[in-house]
N, C-alpha and C positions, 0 to 999 in steps of 0.2 A: 469531437465538441466538444472534449476539454484537451484532447493534446495542448503539449510546450504548456500546459499549465502546473505551478507547482504545488507541490504536495506534501503531507507529514502521514508519518505513516508511526501509531503509537500500539504497542502491546495493550489488550486490556483484561485478558485469560489465555491465561496458559494449561493444556492439557494433561500437561505431565506433572504428575508431582515432585518426580526430584529432578526436576532441568529448571532456568533460568530465566525468571522473569525479568523483561529487562523495561525499567519504566519511559529511558528516556526516547522524545522523541526523533525520527529522521527522517529526513528532508527529501527530498526526490523532488524528480521530474516526470508528468504523465509522459508516456510517447505514442501510447495508444492504448484505445476503450474502447473494446467490440462489445458493445449493449449487446446484442443477441445472445453471445457465449456466459456474458458478465461478468467481464475480465477487463480488467486494468494490468496494464503494464507500465511498467518503471525504469527510469534508470534512482541509481541510489547515486548519490551528488558525496555523499563523506562514510557514511558507513559499510563494512564491509560486510558483504555476503551470510557468516555465518553467525551473523545478528540476526537474520530473520527465522522465526524459527518456521518452521513448517506443524508444529504441533501448538498452536496454539490462534488467538483472538484478534485481529488489529480490530482499532480504526486508522480509515485514512481519512484525513480534511484535504480537499482541494480546494483551491482561492483562484476560481475566472473572476473578469474584467466587471461580472454584476453582480454575483455575489461567491458566498464561502457556503459548500457542499461538501457532505459526507458521509460517509457509507463505513458498515458492516463487513468485515466477510475473516479469510484465512489466504494463507500464502500456500500458494499450491506448486507454483517450482521457482527456483532461486538457479541462477549462472547468467556468465561472463563473456560476453563478443565481444567484437570492434566498439560498439557502441559505447557497452563499459558493465558493470553492475549492473543485469532486469532480476525485476522483481516481476512475476506475474500473481495479482491479484485477485481473487471471487468476491465475488459481491453476493451478499444475503440479505435480501429482501430492499436490494434499490436503496439512490439515492433522499437525500433530507437538508432541507437547503437553513445553516447556521442562521438564528431573526436576534 
């Protein structure tokens, strides 16, 4: 449903006291959205993988042709392969439309 849509990932909360809070939004592209497992697989178009913390809560905003939707969650996996820099995002509490 959201495949090939542009997305922005932005850190909202850091779980570690001594960690680095990254205020910068990171542009990505959705490559796969698994609604059953509540996971979004994204390709990072600019940021290097270490910028994405596994110990933080993120806001993911997806731009579709019809509307802009967002969800909150955490990054559960990050790796690099032939496709690029992949970030696996675990959704918490579903999607919401921006009004």
